Biopython code that builds the backbone (N, CA, C, O; Angstrom):
import numpy as np
from Bio.PDB.StructureBuilder import StructureBuilder

atoms = [
    (1, "UNK", "N", (-61.691, -35.583, 198.383)),
    (1, "UNK", "CA", (-61.831, -36.780, 199.183)),
    (1, "UNK", "C", (-60.497, -37.127, 199.814)),
    (1, "UNK", "O", (-59.440, -36.799, 199.276)),
    (2, "UNK", "N", (-60.553, -37.774, 200.925)),
    (2, "UNK", "CA", (-59.348, -38.186, 201.650)),
    (2, "UNK", "C", (-58.882, -39.529, 201.086)),
    (2, "UNK", "O", (-59.653, -40.485, 201.009)),
    (3, "UNK", "N", (-57.598, -39.584, 200.690)),
    (3, "UNK", "CA", (-57.023, -40.798, 200.111)),
    (3, "UNK", "C", (-55.775, -41.211, 200.869)),
    (3, "UNK", "O", (-55.049, -40.380, 201.414)),
    (4, "UNK", "N", (-55.544, -42.522, 200.890)),
    (4, "UNK", "CA", (-54.289, -43.061, 201.403)),
    (4, "UNK", "C", (-53.456, -43.455, 200.191)),
    (4, "UNK", "O", (-53.888, -44.264, 199.370)),
    (5, "UNK", "N", (-52.271, -42.885, 200.084)),
    (5, "UNK", "CA", (-51.331, -43.194, 199.020)),
    (5, "UNK", "C", (-50.277, -44.114, 199.602)),
    (5, "UNK", "O", (-49.600, -43.765, 200.569)),
    (6, "UNK", "N", (-50.140, -45.290, 199.011)),
    (6, "UNK", "CA", (-49.182, -46.270, 199.520)),
    (6, "UNK", "C", (-48.317, -46.735, 198.356)),
    (6, "UNK", "O", (-48.832, -47.093, 197.297)),
    (7, "UNK", "N", (-47.015, -46.730, 198.552)),
    (7, "UNK", "CA", (-46.076, -47.189, 197.535)),
    (7, "UNK", "C", (-45.391, -48.434, 198.065)),
    (7, "UNK", "O", (-44.821, -48.430, 199.156)),
    (8, "UNK", "N", (-45.455, -49.510, 197.273)),
    (8, "UNK", "CA", (-44.833, -50.769, 197.667)),
    (8, "UNK", "C", (-43.915, -51.260, 196.560)),
    (8, "UNK", "O", (-44.116, -50.961, 195.383)),
    (9, "UNK", "N", (-42.919, -52.008, 196.957)),
    (9, "UNK", "CA", (-42.034, -52.680, 196.023)),
    (9, "UNK", "C", (-41.914, -54.115, 196.509)),
    (9, "UNK", "O", (-41.287, -54.390, 197.532)),
    (10, "UNK", "N", (-42.522, -55.017, 195.766)),
    (10, "UNK", "CA", (-42.603, -56.400, 196.234)),
    (10, "UNK", "C", (-43.480, -56.440, 197.466)),
    (10, "UNK", "O", (-44.618, -55.974, 197.431)),
    (11, "UNK", "N", (-42.969, -56.990, 198.552)),
    (11, "UNK", "CA", (-43.712, -57.031, 199.810)),
    (11, "UNK", "C", (-43.266, -55.934, 200.779)),
    (11, "UNK", "O", (-43.644, -55.954, 201.951)),
    (12, "UNK", "N", (-42.476, -54.988, 200.305)),
    (12, "UNK", "CA", (-41.925, -53.944, 201.155)),
    (12, "UNK", "C", (-42.695, -52.641, 200.970)),
    (12, "UNK", "O", (-42.878, -52.175, 199.846)),
    (13, "UNK", "N", (-43.145, -52.058, 202.078)),
    (13, "UNK", "CA", (-43.787, -50.753, 202.032)),
    (13, "UNK", "C", (-42.693, -49.692, 201.991)),
    (13, "UNK", "O", (-41.851, -49.627, 202.887)),
    (14, "UNK", "N", (-42.704, -48.863, 200.954)),
    (14, "UNK", "CA", (-41.738, -47.782, 200.848)),
    (14, "UNK", "C", (-42.273, -46.490, 201.446)),
    (14, "UNK", "O", (-41.521, -45.706, 202.026)),
    (15, "UNK", "N", (-43.585, -46.270, 201.301)),
    (15, "UNK", "CA", (-44.173, -45.029, 201.779)),
    (15, "UNK", "C", (-45.678, -45.190, 201.936)),
    (15, "UNK", "O", (-46.323, -45.882, 201.148)),
    (16, "UNK", "N", (-46.230, -44.550, 202.953)),
    (16, "UNK", "CA", (-47.677, -44.461, 203.152)),
    (16, "UNK", "C", (-47.988, -43.067, 203.670)),
    (16, "UNK", "O", (-47.328, -42.572, 204.583)),
    (17, "UNK", "N", (-49.005, -42.435, 203.076)),
    (17, "UNK", "CA", (-49.415, -41.105, 203.525)),
    (17, "UNK", "C", (-50.866, -40.859, 203.185)),
    (17, "UNK", "O", (-51.395, -41.464, 202.253)),
    (18, "UNK", "N", (-51.518, -39.983, 203.923)),
    (18, "UNK", "CA", (-52.921, -39.638, 203.688)),
    (18, "UNK", "C", (-52.984, -38.209, 203.149)),
    (18, "UNK", "O", (-52.279, -37.322, 203.630)),
    (19, "UNK", "N", (-53.839, -37.999, 202.144)),
    (19, "UNK", "CA", (-53.926, -36.711, 201.467)),
    (19, "UNK", "C", (-55.375, -36.393, 201.119)),
    (19, "UNK", "O", (-56.199, -37.289, 200.942)),
    (20, "UNK", "N", (-55.670, -35.089, 201.025)),
    (20, "UNK", "CA", (-56.942, -34.623, 200.484)),
    (20, "UNK", "C", (-56.737, -34.407, 198.993)),
    (20, "UNK", "O", (-55.943, -33.557, 198.591)),
    (21, "UNK", "N", (-57.442, -35.167, 198.176)),
    (21, "UNK", "CA", (-57.302, -35.080, 196.720)),
    (21, "UNK", "C", (-58.656, -34.720, 196.123)),
    (21, "UNK", "O", (-59.656, -35.401, 196.347)),
    (22, "UNK", "N", (-58.662, -33.629, 195.355)),
    (22, "UNK", "CA", (-59.904, -33.189, 194.735)),
    (22, "UNK", "C", (-59.779, -33.065, 193.215)),
    (22, "UNK", "O", (-60.786, -33.004, 192.509)),
    (23, "UNK", "N", (-58.539, -33.026, 192.714)),
    (23, "UNK", "CA", (-58.332, -32.882, 191.282)),
    (23, "UNK", "C", (-56.930, -33.379, 190.917)),
    (23, "UNK", "O", (-56.196, -33.894, 191.760)),
    (24, "UNK", "N", (-56.581, -33.210, 189.640)),
    (24, "UNK", "CA", (-55.278, -33.694, 189.170)),
    (24, "UNK", "C", (-54.125, -32.967, 189.862)),
    (24, "UNK", "O", (-53.101, -33.579, 190.165)),
    (25, "UNK", "N", (-54.284, -31.682, 190.110)),
    (25, "UNK", "CA", (-53.219, -30.927, 190.766)),
    (25, "UNK", "C", (-52.959, -31.408, 192.185)),
    (25, "UNK", "O", (-51.805, -31.544, 192.591)),
    (26, "UNK", "N", (-54.008, -31.663, 192.938)),
    (26, "UNK", "CA", (-53.804, -32.129, 194.307)),
    (26, "UNK", "C", (-53.260, -33.564, 194.331)),
    (26, "UNK", "O", (-52.521, -33.925, 195.247)),
    (27, "UNK", "N", (-53.619, -34.390, 193.330)),
    (27, "UNK", "CA", (-53.026, -35.724, 193.249)),
    (27, "UNK", "C", (-51.538, -35.618, 192.908)),
    (27, "UNK", "O", (-50.712, -36.348, 193.457)),
    (28, "UNK", "N", (-51.209, -34.699, 191.994)),
    (28, "UNK", "CA", (-49.805, -34.468, 191.657)),
    (28, "UNK", "C", (-49.011, -33.983, 192.856)),
    (28, "UNK", "O", (-47.863, -34.383, 193.051)),
    (29, "UNK", "N", (-49.617, -33.126, 193.656)),
    (29, "UNK", "CA", (-48.955, -32.635, 194.874)),
    (29, "UNK", "C", (-48.721, -33.769, 195.870)),
    (29, "UNK", "O", (-47.689, -33.806, 196.540)),
    (30, "UNK", "N", (-49.668, -34.684, 195.968)),
    (30, "UNK", "CA", (-49.521, -35.836, 196.863)),
    (30, "UNK", "C", (-48.356, -36.714, 196.403)),
    (30, "UNK", "O", (-47.559, -37.173, 197.222)),
    (31, "UNK", "N", (-48.260, -36.942, 195.100)),
    (31, "UNK", "CA", (-47.156, -37.756, 194.571)),
    (31, "UNK", "C", (-45.816, -37.052, 194.761)),
    (31, "UNK", "O", (-44.816, -37.696, 195.078)),
    (32, "UNK", "N", (-45.793, -35.725, 194.566)),
    (32, "UNK", "CA", (-44.564, -34.957, 194.778)),
    (32, "UNK", "C", (-44.142, -35.016, 196.244)),
    (32, "UNK", "O", (-42.951, -35.102, 196.543)),
    (33, "UNK", "N", (-45.100, -34.972, 197.149)),
    (33, "UNK", "CA", (-44.796, -35.077, 198.573)),
    (33, "UNK", "C", (-44.224, -36.453, 198.900)),
    (33, "UNK", "O", (-43.283, -36.563, 199.685)),
    (34, "UNK", "N", (-44.783, -37.494, 198.307)),
    (34, "UNK", "CA", (-44.265, -38.847, 198.535)),
    (34, "UNK", "C", (-42.822, -38.946, 198.044)),
    (34, "UNK", "O", (-41.982, -39.538, 198.722)),
    (35, "UNK", "N", (-42.522, -38.376, 196.879)),
    (35, "UNK", "CA", (-41.159, -38.353, 196.344)),
    (35, "UNK", "C", (-40.228, -37.648, 197.322)),
    (35, "UNK", "O", (-39.135, -38.134, 197.611)),
    (36, "UNK", "N", (-40.668, -36.502, 197.829)),
    (36, "UNK", "CA", (-39.871, -35.734, 198.772)),
    (36, "UNK", "C", (-39.607, -36.524, 200.051)),
    (36, "UNK", "O", (-38.495, -36.499, 200.577)),
    (37, "UNK", "N", (-40.610, -37.215, 200.544)),
    (37, "UNK", "CA", (-40.443, -38.016, 201.762)),
    (37, "UNK", "C", (-39.476, -39.178, 201.530)),
    (37, "UNK", "O", (-38.685, -39.507, 202.414)),
    (38, "UNK", "N", (-39.532, -39.801, 200.347)),
    (38, "UNK", "CA", (-38.586, -40.878, 200.033)),
    (38, "UNK", "C", (-37.158, -40.340, 199.971)),
    (38, "UNK", "O", (-36.222, -40.997, 200.426)),
    (39, "UNK", "N", (-36.997, -39.148, 199.407)),
    (39, "UNK", "CA", (-35.668, -38.524, 199.369)),
    (39, "UNK", "C", (-35.188, -38.222, 200.787)),
    (39, "UNK", "O", (-34.012, -38.412, 201.098)),
    (40, "UNK", "N", (-36.084, -37.758, 201.640)),
    (40, "UNK", "CA", (-35.721, -37.449, 203.023)),
    (40, "UNK", "C", (-35.282, -38.715, 203.762)),
    (40, "UNK", "O", (-34.319, -38.686, 204.528)),
    (41, "UNK", "N", (-35.982, -39.816, 203.534)),
    (41, "UNK", "CA", (-35.594, -41.084, 204.163)),
    (41, "UNK", "C", (-34.194, -41.489, 203.726)),
    (41, "UNK", "O", (-33.410, -41.987, 204.535)),
    (42, "UNK", "N", (-33.871, -41.277, 202.438)),
    (42, "UNK", "CA", (-32.538, -41.607, 201.936)),
    (42, "UNK", "C", (-31.495, -40.700, 202.578)),
    (42, "UNK", "O", (-30.404, -41.151, 202.929)),
    (43, "UNK", "N", (-31.829, -39.430, 202.729)),
    (43, "UNK", "CA", (-30.921, -38.479, 203.367)),
    (43, "UNK", "C", (-30.564, -38.927, 204.777)),
    (43, "UNK", "O", (-29.408, -38.828, 205.187)),
    (44, "UNK", "N", (-31.535, -39.411, 205.508)),
    (44, "UNK", "CA", (-31.289, -39.840, 206.882)),
    (44, "UNK", "C", (-30.431, -41.095, 206.970)),
    (44, "UNK", "O", (-29.822, -41.355, 208.008)),
    (45, "UNK", "N", (-30.373, -41.879, 205.893)),
    (45, "UNK", "CA", (-29.582, -43.114, 205.900)),
    (45, "UNK", "C", (-28.127, -42.887, 205.510)),
    (45, "UNK", "O", (-27.267, -43.682, 205.888)),
    (46, "UNK", "N", (-27.828, -41.831, 204.768)),
    (46, "UNK", "CA", (-26.469, -41.603, 204.266)),
    (46, "UNK", "C", (-25.522, -41.191, 205.382)),
    (46, "UNK", "O", (-25.916, -40.535, 206.346)),
    (47, "UNK", "N", (-24.270, -41.590, 205.229)),
    (47, "UNK", "CA", (-23.259, -41.257, 206.235)),
    (47, "UNK", "C", (-22.428, -40.046, 205.852)),
    (47, "UNK", "O", (-21.786, -39.444, 206.713)),
    (48, "UNK", "N", (-22.426, -39.670, 204.561)),
    (48, "UNK", "CA", (-21.676, -38.473, 204.158)),
    (48, "UNK", "C", (-22.495, -37.684, 203.143)),
    (48, "UNK", "O", (-23.239, -38.264, 202.353)),
    (49, "UNK", "N", (-22.359, -36.387, 203.166)),
    (49, "UNK", "CA", (-23.115, -35.529, 202.265)),
    (49, "UNK", "C", (-22.639, -35.703, 200.814)),
    (49, "UNK", "O", (-23.435, -35.574, 199.884)),
    (50, "UNK", "N", (-21.364, -35.990, 200.622)),
    (50, "UNK", "CA", (-20.842, -36.204, 199.276)),
    (50, "UNK", "C", (-21.497, -37.392, 198.599)),
    (50, "UNK", "O", (-21.916, -37.301, 197.445)),
    (51, "UNK", "N", (-21.586, -38.495, 199.304)),
    (51, "UNK", "CA", (-22.229, -39.691, 198.748)),
    (51, "UNK", "C", (-23.702, -39.433, 198.482)),
    (51, "UNK", "O", (-24.254, -39.891, 197.482)),
    (52, "UNK", "N", (-24.318, -38.714, 199.364)),
    (52, "UNK", "CA", (-25.732, -38.399, 199.194)),
    (52, "UNK", "C", (-25.960, -37.583, 197.932)),
    (52, "UNK", "O", (-26.845, -37.916, 197.144)),
    (53, "UNK", "N", (-25.194, -36.531, 197.720)),
    (53, "UNK", "CA", (-25.388, -35.648, 196.578)),
    (53, "UNK", "C", (-25.116, -36.366, 195.258)),
    (53, "UNK", "O", (-25.760, -36.067, 194.252)),
    (54, "UNK", "N", (-24.185, -37.295, 195.247)),
    (54, "UNK", "CA", (-23.879, -38.036, 194.020)),
    (54, "UNK", "C", (-24.976, -39.010, 193.636)),
    (54, "UNK", "O", (-25.217, -39.220, 192.448)),
    (55, "UNK", "N", (-25.643, -39.609, 194.604)),
    (55, "UNK", "CA", (-26.520, -40.731, 194.327)),
    (55, "UNK", "C", (-27.981, -40.537, 194.696)),
    (55, "UNK", "O", (-28.775, -41.457, 194.500)),
    (56, "UNK", "N", (-28.365, -39.402, 195.213)),
    (56, "UNK", "CA", (-29.693, -39.236, 195.780)),
    (56, "UNK", "C", (-30.814, -39.573, 194.806)),
    (56, "UNK", "O", (-31.631, -40.447, 195.095)),
    (57, "UNK", "N", (-30.870, -38.910, 193.675)),
    (57, "UNK", "CA", (-31.963, -39.171, 192.741)),
    (57, "UNK", "C", (-31.905, -40.580, 192.175)),
    (57, "UNK", "O", (-32.946, -41.217, 192.008)),
    (58, "UNK", "N", (-30.717, -41.078, 191.878)),
    (58, "UNK", "CA", (-30.599, -42.436, 191.354)),
    (58, "UNK", "C", (-31.089, -43.465, 192.355)),
    (58, "UNK", "O", (-31.747, -44.431, 191.970)),
    (59, "UNK", "N", (-30.781, -43.278, 193.642)),
    (59, "UNK", "CA", (-31.200, -44.245, 194.647)),
    (59, "UNK", "C", (-32.713, -44.264, 194.808)),
    (59, "UNK", "O", (-33.305, -45.331, 194.969)),
    (60, "UNK", "N", (-33.338, -43.101, 194.767)),
    (60, "UNK", "CA", (-34.791, -43.056, 194.876)),
    (60, "UNK", "C", (-35.414, -43.715, 193.652)),
    (60, "UNK", "O", (-36.364, -44.488, 193.778)),
    (61, "UNK", "N", (-34.891, -43.418, 192.482)),
    (61, "UNK", "CA", (-35.415, -44.048, 191.263)),
    (61, "UNK", "C", (-35.222, -45.561, 191.293)),
    (61, "UNK", "O", (-36.106, -46.311, 190.880)),
    (62, "UNK", "N", (-34.077, -46.006, 191.778)),
    (62, "UNK", "CA", (-33.842, -47.449, 191.890)),
    (62, "UNK", "C", (-34.855, -48.097, 192.829)),
    (62, "UNK", "O", (-35.343, -49.193, 192.552)),
    (63, "UNK", "N", (-35.173, -47.433, 193.931)),
    (63, "UNK", "CA", (-36.154, -47.980, 194.881)),
    (63, "UNK", "C", (-37.551, -48.019, 194.276)),
    (63, "UNK", "O", (-38.342, -48.908, 194.591)),
    (64, "UNK", "N", (-37.859, -47.048, 193.398)),
    (64, "UNK", "CA", (-39.190, -46.983, 192.802)),
    (64, "UNK", "C", (-39.323, -47.825, 191.531)),
    (64, "UNK", "O", (-40.436, -48.036, 191.049)),
    (65, "UNK", "N", (-38.211, -48.306, 190.985)),
    (65, "UNK", "CA", (-38.272, -49.131, 189.782)),
    (65, "UNK", "C", (-39.063, -50.409, 190.069)),
    (65, "UNK", "O", (-38.660, -51.220, 190.904)),
    (66, "UNK", "N", (-40.176, -50.581, 189.382)),
    (66, "UNK", "CA", (-41.031, -51.752, 189.587)),
    (66, "UNK", "C", (-42.004, -51.611, 190.752)),
    (66, "UNK", "O", (-42.752, -52.542, 191.049)),
    (67, "UNK", "N", (-41.999, -50.461, 191.410)),
    (67, "UNK", "CA", (-42.892, -50.249, 192.555)),
    (67, "UNK", "C", (-44.330, -50.060, 192.075)),
    (67, "UNK", "O", (-44.580, -49.759, 190.908)),
    (68, "UNK", "N", (-45.252, -50.242, 192.994)),
    (68, "UNK", "CA", (-46.673, -50.045, 192.701)),
    (68, "UNK", "C", (-47.220, -48.965, 193.612)),
    (68, "UNK", "O", (-46.861, -48.879, 194.786)),
    (69, "UNK", "N", (-48.101, -48.136, 193.050)),
    (69, "UNK", "CA", (-48.781, -47.105, 193.823)),
    (69, "UNK", "C", (-50.206, -47.567, 194.051)),
    (69, "UNK", "O", (-50.934, -47.869, 193.105)),
    (70, "UNK", "N", (-50.595, -47.619, 195.302)),
    (70, "UNK", "CA", (-51.959, -48.023, 195.677)),
    (70, "UNK", "C", (-52.675, -46.788, 196.219)),
    (70, "UNK", "O", (-52.119, -46.042, 197.025)),
    (71, "UNK", "N", (-53.903, -46.582, 195.772)),
    (71, "UNK", "CA", (-54.704, -45.464, 196.243)),
    (71, "UNK", "C", (-55.981, -46.034, 196.841)),
    (71, "UNK", "O", (-56.701, -46.791, 196.191)),
    (72, "UNK", "N", (-56.253, -45.661, 198.092)),
    (72, "UNK", "CA", (-57.444, -46.137, 198.788)),
    (72, "UNK", "C", (-58.211, -44.952, 199.364)),
    (72, "UNK", "O", (-57.610, -44.011, 199.883)),
    (73, "UNK", "N", (-59.503, -44.996, 199.276)),
    (73, "UNK", "CA", (-60.323, -43.966, 199.917)),
    (73, "UNK", "C", (-60.332, -44.215, 201.414)),
    (73, "UNK", "O", (-60.507, -45.347, 201.865)),
    (74, "UNK", "N", (-60.140, -43.145, 202.183)),
    (74, "UNK", "CA", (-60.117, -43.245, 203.643)),
    (74, "UNK", "C", (-61.446, -42.802, 204.189)),
    (74, "UNK", "O", (-61.647, -42.806, 205.404)),
]
sb = StructureBuilder()
sb.init_structure("model")
sb.init_model(0)
sb.init_chain("A")
sb.init_seg("    ")
for serial, (resi, resn, name, xyz) in enumerate(atoms, 1):
    if name == "N":
        sb.init_residue(resn, " ", resi, " ")
    sb.init_atom(name, np.array(xyz, "f"), 0.0, 1.0, " ", f" {name:<3s}", serial, name[0])
structure = sb.get_structure()
């Protein structure tokens, strides 16, 4: 089935994407893709590669701390 995966933190949308999910593996792949997209967004915001490499995973985790994942059928 086609699902919309939306990640929010408070009133802020962090990520929205549509995926075909049929089982646990495809849901896991959708979540992994969302993680990758959040990392890519952080990469585009950094001004130096050194700062990015030191803080990349921590910054994504900080953004996701307390976040909610919403799943809707499309």
